[in-house]
C-alpha positions in Angstrom: 0.3 0.0 -0.1 1.8 3.6 -1.0 0.3 6.3 1.0 0.9 9.2 -0.6 0.3 11.6 2.2 1.3 11.2 6.1 -1.4 11.3 8.1 -2.8 14.2 10.9 -2.9 12.7 14.1 -5.9 14.4 16.5 -6.1 11.8 19.7 -8.4 12.7 22.2 -7.4 13.2 26.2 -6.2 10.6 27.8 -9.6 8.9 30.1 -8.2 6.3 32.7 -11.5 4.6 32.7 -12.4 4.4 29.0 -8.8 2.9 28.7 -9.4 0.6 31.4 -12.5 -1.0 29.1 -10.7 -1.0 26.2 -7.4 -2.8 27.7 -10.1 -5.4 29.2 -12.3 -8.2 27.2 -16.0 -6.6 28.4 -15.7 -4.8 25.2 -15.6 -7.5 22.8 -18.1 -9.4 25.0 -20.8 -6.7 24.3 -19.9 -6.5 20.8 -20.0 -10.3 20.7 -23.4 -10.2 22.9 -25.0 -6.4 20.7 -24.2 -8.4 17.3 -23.5 -4.7 16.1 -22.4 -1.4 17.6 -23.0 0.2 20.5 -22.3 2.9 23.1 -20.9 2.6 26.3 -21.8 5.3 29.2 -20.2 5.9 32.7 -22.4 7.7 35.0 -20.5 8.9 37.1 -18.9 11.3 34.9 -21.9 12.7 34.4 -22.0 12.5 38.3 -18.5 14.3 38.6 -19.4 17.0 35.7 -22.4 18.0 37.4 -20.7 18.4 40.9 -17.9 20.8 39.1 -21.0 22.9 37.7 -22.3 23.4 41.2 -18.9 24.3 43.1 -18.2 26.5 40.8 -21.7 28.8 41.6 -20.8 27.6 45.3 -16.7 29.2 45.0 -18.2 33.0 44.1 -21.2 32.5 46.7 -23.4 33.0 43.5 -27.2 31.1 43.9 -27.7 29.4 41.0 -28.7 25.9 39.7 -27.8 23.7 36.8 -30.2 22.1 34.6 -28.9 19.2 32.3 -30.2 20.2 28.8 -31.8 16.8 27.9 -31.5 17.5 23.7 -27.6 16.4 24.3 -28.4 12.8 25.1 -31.4 10.2 25.5 -30.0 8.2 27.7 -32.1 7.2 30.8 -28.7 7.4 32.9 -28.1 10.7 32.8 -32.5 11.5 34.1 -31.8 9.1 36.9 -29.0 10.7 38.1 -30.4 14.1 37.7 -33.6 12.7 40.1 -31.2 11.5 42.6 -28.9 14.6 43.2 -31.5 17.4 42.7 -30.1 18.3 39.4 -32.3 19.7 37.0 -33.2 19.1 33.7 -34.3 21.0 30.8 -36.5 19.8 28.5 -38.2 21.3 24.9 -41.1 19.1 24.0 -43.8 17.0 25.8 -42.3 13.5 25.7 -39.0 14.8 27.1 -41.0 16.4 29.6 -42.8 12.9 30.5 -39.1 11.6 30.2 -37.8 13.6 32.8 -41.3 13.3 35.1 -41.2 9.5 34.6 -37.9 9.0 36.1 -38.4 11.0 39.5 -37.7 14.6 38.4 -40.2 17.2 40.1 -41.6 19.4 38.5 -40.4 22.6 40.3 -36.9 20.9 39.2 -37.7 21.1 35.5 -37.0 23.7 33.1 -39.1 24.1 29.7 -37.4 26.1 27.0 -38.0 26.0 22.6 -40.1 28.1 20.6 -44.1 27.9 20.2 -44.6 25.1 22.4 -47.4 22.6 22.0 -50.5 23.3 24.1 -50.2 19.7 25.5 -46.6 20.8 26.6 -47.8 23.7 28.4 -50.7 22.3 29.8 -48.4 19.4 31.6 -45.5 22.4 32.9 -48.3 24.7 34.1 -49.8 21.6 36.7 -46.2 20.2 37.2 -44.9 23.7 38.7 -42.3 23.6 35.6 -40.2 27.2 35.1 -41.2 27.8 31.2 -38.9 29.9 29.4 -41.7 31.9 27.5 -40.2 33.0 23.5 -42.8 34.9 22.2 -45.7 37.2 22.6 -48.3 34.4 22.1 -47.3 31.8 23.4 -46.9 34.3 26.7 -50.6 34.6 26.2 -51.2 31.1 25.9 -49.4 29.9 29.0 -51.6 33.1 31.1 -54.5 31.6 29.6 -53.8 27.7 30.9 -52.6 29.4 34.4 -55.8 30.9 34.6 -58.1 27.8 34.2 -55.4 25.4 36.2 -53.2 26.9 38.3 -50.4 29.8 38.3 -47.3 29.7 36.0 -44.0 29.6 36.8 -42.4 32.0 33.3 -38.7 33.7 32.5 -39.2 36.0 29.3 -36.4 34.8 26.9 -34.2 37.9 25.3 -33.5 38.1 22.1 -29.7 38.5 22.0 -29.0 42.2 20.9 -25.7 41.3 19.2 -27.7 38.3 17.5 -30.5 40.6 16.2 -31.3 37.7 13.8 -32.2 35.0 16.0 -35.6 34.0 15.6 -35.6 33.4 19.6 -36.5 35.3 22.3 -38.6 38.9 22.8 -37.1 42.5 21.0 -36.8 46.1 23.1 -40.5 46.6 21.7 -41.6 42.7 23.0 -39.9 42.8 26.0 -41.4 46.2 27.4 -45.0 45.0 26.5 -44.6 41.3 27.8 -43.7 43.1 31.4 -46.4 45.2 31.0 -48.9 42.5 30.3 -47.2 39.6 33.4 -47.6 42.8 35.6 -51.7 42.5 34.5 -51.5 38.9 35.3 -49.9 38.8 38.5 -51.8 36.2 40.6 -51.8 34.4 37.6 -48.5 34.2 36.5 -45.3 34.3 38.4 -43.0 35.9 36.1 -39.8 34.8 37.9 -36.9 36.8 35.5 -34.8 36.5 32.1 -33.1 34.1 29.8 -31.1 34.3 27.3 -28.8 31.7 25.1 -26.0 32.7 22.8 -24.0 30.8 20.1 -20.7 30.3 20.3 -18.4 29.9 23.8 -17.0 33.0 24.1 -17.4 34.3 27.9 -17.7 38.3 27.9 -20.4 37.9 25.5 -22.1 35.8 28.1 -20.9 38.2 30.7 -22.0 41.2 29.3 -25.8 39.6 28.4 -25.9 38.5 32.0 -25.5 41.8 33.4 -27.9 43.2 31.1 -30.5 40.5 32.3 -29.5 41.6 36.0 -30.7 45.7 34.8 -33.8 43.7 33.1 -34.4 41.9 36.7 -34.1 46.1 38.4 -36.2 47.1 36.6 -39.2 44.0 36.2 -39.1 44.5 40.3 -40.4 48.2 40.0 -43.5 46.9 38.2 -44.4 44.0 41.4 -42.8 41.1 39.3 -40.9 38.9 41.4 -38.0 38.7 39.0 -35.1 37.2 40.8 -33.5 34.9 38.4 -31.8 34.7 35.3 -30.8 31.7 33.3 -27.8 31.6 30.7 -28.3 28.4 28.8 -25.8 26.5 27.8 -22.6 26.9 25.9 -20.2 25.4 27.9 -16.9 24.1 26.1 -16.4 20.5 26.0 -11.9 20.4 25.7 -11.7 17.3 23.7 -7.6 17.0 22.5 -4.8 18.9 23.2 -3.6 22.6 22.2 -0.5 21.3 20.6 -2.4 18.5 18.7 -5.4 21.0 17.3 -3.0 24.1 16.8 -0.9 21.5 14.7 -4.2 19.6 13.3 -5.5 23.3 11.8 -2.8 24.7 10.5 -1.2 21.4 8.5 -4.8 20.0 7.3 -5.7 19.9 3.9 -7.9 17.8 1.5 -5.1 15.3 0.8 -5.6 14.4 4.5 -9.6 13.1 3.3 -10.9 9.9 1.4 -11.9 11.8 -2.0 -10.2 14.9 -0.7 -13.0 15.8 0.8 -13.0 19.4 2.7 -15.6 20.5 5.3 -16.0 24.5 5.9 -15.4 24.2 9.7 -15.2 22.2 12.5 -16.3 21.9 15.8 -13.7 23.6 18.7 -12.6 20.3 20.0 -9.7 22.1 21.7 -10.7 24.9 24.3 -8.4 26.6 26.5 -11.4 27.5 29.2 -14.2 24.6 29.2 -16.6 23.0 31.3 -17.0 24.6 34.8 -14.0 26.3 34.5 -16.0 28.2 31.7 -18.5 29.1 33.8 -15.8 30.3 36.4 -14.8 32.9 33.6 -18.1 34.0 32.9 -18.7 34.6 36.8 -15.5 36.1 37.1 -15.5 38.3 33.8 -17.3 42.2 33.9 -20.1 42.7 32.4 -19.9 46.0 29.7 -20.6 49.3 31.7 -20.3 47.4 35.1 -17.8 48.2 37.8 -18.2 44.6 39.4 -17.8 41.0 38.6 -21.1 39.1 37.4 -20.5 37.2 40.4 -20.8 40.3 42.2 -23.7 41.9 40.6 -25.5 39.0 40.8 -25.1 38.9 44.6 -25.8 42.6 45.1 -29.1 41.9 43.0 -30.1 39.0 45.1 -30.3 37.6 41.4 -30.0 33.4 40.8 -28.0 32.1 38.2 -29.5 29.2 36.3 -27.4 27.4 33.5 -28.6 24.7 31.5 -25.1 22.7 30.5 -25.9 19.5 27.7 -22.2 18.3 25.8 -20.1 20.0 29.0 -21.8 17.5 31.5 -21.5 14.6 29.1 -17.6 15.0 28.8 -16.5 11.7 29.3 -19.7 10.0 30.0 -19.5 7.6 26.9 -18.0 6.6 23.9 -18.7 4.3 20.8 -18.0 1.4 19.7 -18.3 -0.4 16.2 -16.8 -3.8 14.9 -14.7 -3.8 12.1 -16.4 -5.9 8.8 -13.6 -5.4 6.2 -10.8 -3.8 4.9 -9.6 -2.4 2.1 -6.2 -1.9 0.7 -5.3 1.0 -1.9 -3.4 3.9 -1.7 -4.4 3.8 1.6 -6.8 1.9 3.6 -10.9 1.7 3.3 -12.3 0.0 6.9 -15.7 -0.6 6.7 -17.6 -1.4 10.1 -20.5 -2.8 11.4 -22.8 0.4 11.8 -23.4 3.9 9.9 -22.1 7.4 10.1 -26.3 8.0 11.3 -24.6 7.0 14.7 -21.8 10.2 14.9 -24.5 13.3 14.2 -21.5 15.1 13.8 -21.0 14.0 9.8 -24.4 14.9 8.8 -23.7 18.5 10.1 -21.5 18.5 7.1 -18.3 17.9 9.1 -16.4 15.6 10.9 -16.0 14.3 14.6 -12.3 14.6 14.3 -10.8 12.5 17.4 -8.9 9.5 16.6 -11.2 6.2 17.0 -8.8 3.8 18.8 -8.6 0.4 17.8 -9.2 -2.5 20.0 -8.0 -5.3 18.6 -9.6 -8.8 18.9 -6.5 -10.7 19.1 -2.6 -9.5 19.0 -2.1 -6.9 16.7 -0.2 -7.9 13.0 2.9 -6.3 12.5 3.9 -4.3 9.8 4.0 -0.4 11.4 1.2 2.5 10.8 -2.0 1.9 9.1 -3.8 5.1 7.4 -7.5 4.5 6.7 -10.6 6.6 6.5 -13.7 4.5 8.4 -17.3 3.5 6.3 -20.4 2.4 7.3 -22.3 -0.4 6.3 -25.0 1.3 4.1 -24.7 1.8 0.1 -24.4 5.4 0.6 -21.1 6.7 -0.8 -21.3 9.7 2.0 -21.8 7.0 4.6 -18.1 8.1 6.1 -17.8 7.7 10.2 -14.5 9.2 9.5 -13.5 11.1 6.0 -9.7 11.1 7.5 -7.1 9.0 7.0 -6.4 7.9 10.6 -3.1 6.0 11.3 -3.8 3.0 13.2 -1.0 1.3 14.6 -1.5 -1.7 12.6 -3.7 -3.0 9.6 -7.1 -3.5 11.6 -8.9 -6.8 11.1 -12.5 -8.2 10.5 -13.6 -8.4 14.4 -11.4 -5.8 16.2 -13.1 -2.6 17.4 -12.7 0.8 16.6 -13.7 2.9 19.9 -14.6 6.6 18.9 -14.0 8.4 22.4 -16.3 10.8 24.4 -19.1 11.0 21.9 -21.9 11.2 24.8 -22.8 14.8 24.1 -24.8 15.4 21.0 -23.0 12.4 19.1 -24.8 9.5 19.8 -28.4 9.8 19.3 -29.0 13.7 17.1 -29.6 11.6 14.2 -29.6 8.0 14.4 -31.9 5.8 12.3 -32.4 2.1 11.6 -32.0 2.8 7.9 -31.3 -0.7 6.0 -33.0 -2.0 8.7 -29.7 -1.9 10.7 -31.2 -1.9 14.5 -30.0 1.5 16.6 -26.9 0.5 18.6 -28.3 0.2 22.4 -26.7 2.2 24.9 -25.0 -0.2 27.6 -24.3 1.2 31.4 -21.3 0.7 32.9 -20.4 0.8 36.2 -17.8 0.1 39.0 -18.7 -2.8 40.7 -16.2 -5.6 42.5 -12.9 -6.4 40.7 -14.5 -5.8 37.3 -16.9 -3.4 35.8 -20.5 -4.2 35.8 -23.3 -3.3 32.8 -26.7 -3.5 31.9 -29.0 -2.0 29.1 -29.9 1.5 29.5 -33.5 1.1 28.4 -34.8 -2.7 27.9 -37.0 -3.3 24.7 -40.5 -3.0 25.0 -42.2 -6.8 24.9 
């Protein structure tokens, strides 16, 4: 095999728990048992990430609450942990709300987001005492109507970010003025608890700036007799997948020749972030909002305003990976590995991008000699575009049928945003792995319906 281009490596950060599983027999046993690809979940990592966000609030004396953004991963395991720990859950559909309630999360610990919510969703949210982030004037009227018929409703008013005026979400200045007056008229029917926003991207200062503006809005709303004692800054806390050195080299050197069929991509997720997870929250709290004289944490404390946040990906950092079995290998100018699933199980590929951290080869037996084997990775469907990894990865040896490829750290948005049973292939099951005794214990996240 004559390779014309030296592959670029982009290894994920070393994770002791995942490495331990890759070095044992359990992943091969699970591949045999389920006869196809699967995802494994590590709930203790979710617990640790959640605790880190709570600690970041506590360190600055900031009153607040963490809500897990359920859309980031559909597994029941995370919701079960939220119910036990008192962590909130962010939902955006009637189905997600039922899931959260059904796994024991209390209604008061649920925030309902998303645009133009259905009446079924609003009705259930009002009945269960969930906090509703209202997105538009007509939705506010529907919330008031449900509250008048059922029980008082809790709500936030979602702010259109002034710097992202093209967004289709939230109240603009004129709508917000009218909404505050409407909430004043409906006092007793609705409890206007504050404001929310969501910003695209991961920059710290814009979040602090807009959060500072929302604190000012809370003070203004209180002059109308409204409660207004909390703000939600949404999600947008980056995950750091790879080292700064590897990411810098990759972004400088990558070009079409490094990919199967000379594929090019318009952009990638920022797989390295110098400030990620709970540290990103610390940075937001420490930043001084534009026009203010103290940090955001100081403004919140002084105004008596609680900070709500809705991380998804950041709570799932290191909490799961995806495993495929090798079904075939071709050797041309570079290798083409085919696995027993499809790229529908790695969502980034279906957003005209690429999931970049290197898959890890876990041989069924001792790896063959022969040195690095550059190869892309394709799925089992009949589509040319069904590629799990367009990039030519330098595997340590030629993969063999029965070997496994482990895609690291896929729990955040990768596992199930776009999965479908194409070609009647079953969806990869989610396997919960927990520590227990001398070896890990596992169970299905959800048992199949009879």
